[in-house]
N, C-alpha and C positions, 0 to 999 in steps of 0.2 A: 551636539554643540561643538563647534570648532575650537581649536587651541592655537595660540600664536606659535608659528614655526620659525619666526625670525623677529628680532627686536622691533618693536613699534616705535614710532616717533613720539618722544616724550611730550606730554601736554602740561603746560605750566598752569598751576592753580590761579584762579582769579583773585582779585583783591580781597574778596570775602573768604578766601581759603577753600573754595570749592573747585574741584577739578571735574569739568563736564566731560563725560565719556560719550564719544560719538563713533568709535571704532568697534565693529562687531567682534574683532579678535580680542580686544581688551575686555569687552563686556563678557565674553565667554570665559575668559580667565578669572574675572572678578566674581562671577556668580556660581562657579562650580562649588558644590557643598564643602568639600575638604579645603579648598583654597579660601573660600569665604571664612571658614572657621580659623584658618591660619591668620588671615588678616585681622579678624576680631581679636585673637590672642595677642598679636603683636601690638594692636592699638590699645588694648586694656592693660596688659601686663608689661609692655615694653619690649625692647629688643631681645632676641633669643637665638640660640643655636639650633641646628637641625636636631641634635639629641634632645634638647629641652622640649622642642615642639613635638617630637615623636613621643616622649613620655607623657605629655599633656593630652595628646589626642588618641593615643593607643595605636597610631599608625606606624608602619615600618619606616626605618630611617631612609631607605631607598625611595619610598613613596614620598616622604616629606621633601627630600632633595629634588625630586622631579617636579613637585608642585611649586616649590620655591623658584625653580628655574623658569617655569611658565610665568609665574607672577613677576619675576625680574624682567623677562622678555617683554611683558606688557607694561613695564615701568610702574608696577604697583608696589614692589618692594626693592630695597637696595641693601648692599652690605654696609655694616658699621665697623670698619676696620680698626677704629680707635679702641674698640672694646676687646679685640683679640689679644690673648696673652702670648700667642706664638703664631707662626705662619700657617699652621694647620687649622687653627680655630677660626671659624667664620660666623659672625653674628649678623642677623638680619633685622631690618626695621621697615615700616611702611614709608613710602615716598611722601613728599609734602602734598597737602591738599586732600580734602574729603571727597572721594569719588561719588558722583551722582550721574544719573542718566535718565533720558526721556525717550519713551517708545517712539514718539513722533520723529525723532532724529534718525530712525532706521527704516522709515516707511518707504523710502524711495527704492530700496533694493529688497526683493523678495527673500533672498538668503539672509540678509542682515535682519529683516523683519522677523523671520523665523527664530533667529538667535535671540532677539529681544523678547519674543513671546515666551520662549523656553526660560529665559532669564527671569521674566516676571513670575512665572509659575514656581521656579526654584526659590526665588526671593520670598514669596508668600509662604511656601512650605517651611522655610527656615524661620521666619518670624513666628508662625503659628507654633512650631516645635519649641521655640524658646519660651513662649508664653505657657504652653502646656507643661513644660518642665517645672514651672513654679509650683504646680499642684503637688508634685512628688517631692520637691526639694524644700518646700517652705518650712518644714519642721527642723531642718538643719540650721536654720537661721535663729538668732536670738529673738526673744519675744517681741521687742519693739518693731521688728520687721514684719511680723505676721499679720498685723492689722492696719489697714489704711494706706499701706505703701504701694500696693498694687492696685491698678484701676482697670476697669472694663466699662466702657460707656459707648452708647450709640444713639443716633437720632436720624430722622428723615428730614430733609430740607428741600425747598423748591428754589432753584437757582438758575440764573442765566449762565452761559459759558464763562462770561467775564467774572461773575460772582464766584463761580466754582474755582477759577484760577486764583482769585483773591483769597478765598478760604484756604486753598492749598498753600499759598505763600505764607499766610499767617501761621499755619500749622508748622511748616518748616522753620519759620523764624523763631517760634517758641522753643522747639527742640534745639535749634542751633545756638540760641542764647545760653541755654543750660550746658550744652556740650562745649562751648567755647570759653566759658567762664574760667578764670584761674581758680584752682581748687584751694580753698582757704587752708592756711597752715595754722589751725587752731587746736590741733591735738585730738580732734574727734575722729572716731572710727568711721570709715566710709566703705560701702560695698559698691561693686559695679552694678548698674541698673540698666536694663535694656528697655528703651522706649521707642515706639514706632506709631505711625498714624496712617490711616488710609481714608481717602474720600473718593468714591467712584460713582458714576451714574449707574443706577440700578432700579429695579422694580420689585415691590413686595411679592 
């Protein structure tokens, strides 16, 4: 998978807060396992320094610096200078817009298509690993979290291509509605929750 070697042209998020990725270099930066985790940490825990991210991931400081440089070159993270206490301290945060991509946008170029295929496989591995991790981590959570808060469901449907796209849009809309809601300031404890959905043409 290729990495950006020079800054890419920033893509402004749409009115709905989504930043559509159509550059294979940005997609490669986005879906690398370590960089994907860094983006997740910055999104869930907020801005962080290289040292903080190294401690949370178990990666070397030099490795984290390299990956942040690649993410910055792809306009996926940016510095947060207002958080620095001195000139040597550098804080990082995600850039605006939730990144999304469609494989069809890379089909015209065989190299870009290969990047998209690899990105799809890495994305699925990451999603499955996070779900599997719940099995070993669930006993670390308070009792109310252990029953009914995780879900696994599946079904077979018969759809036209148009209906399949409508279903996909509804699934994305549900997750987006929950992701975009203001978190209530009601004093109740909240945990980060990973939610994802897939609907794909398949045969039993």
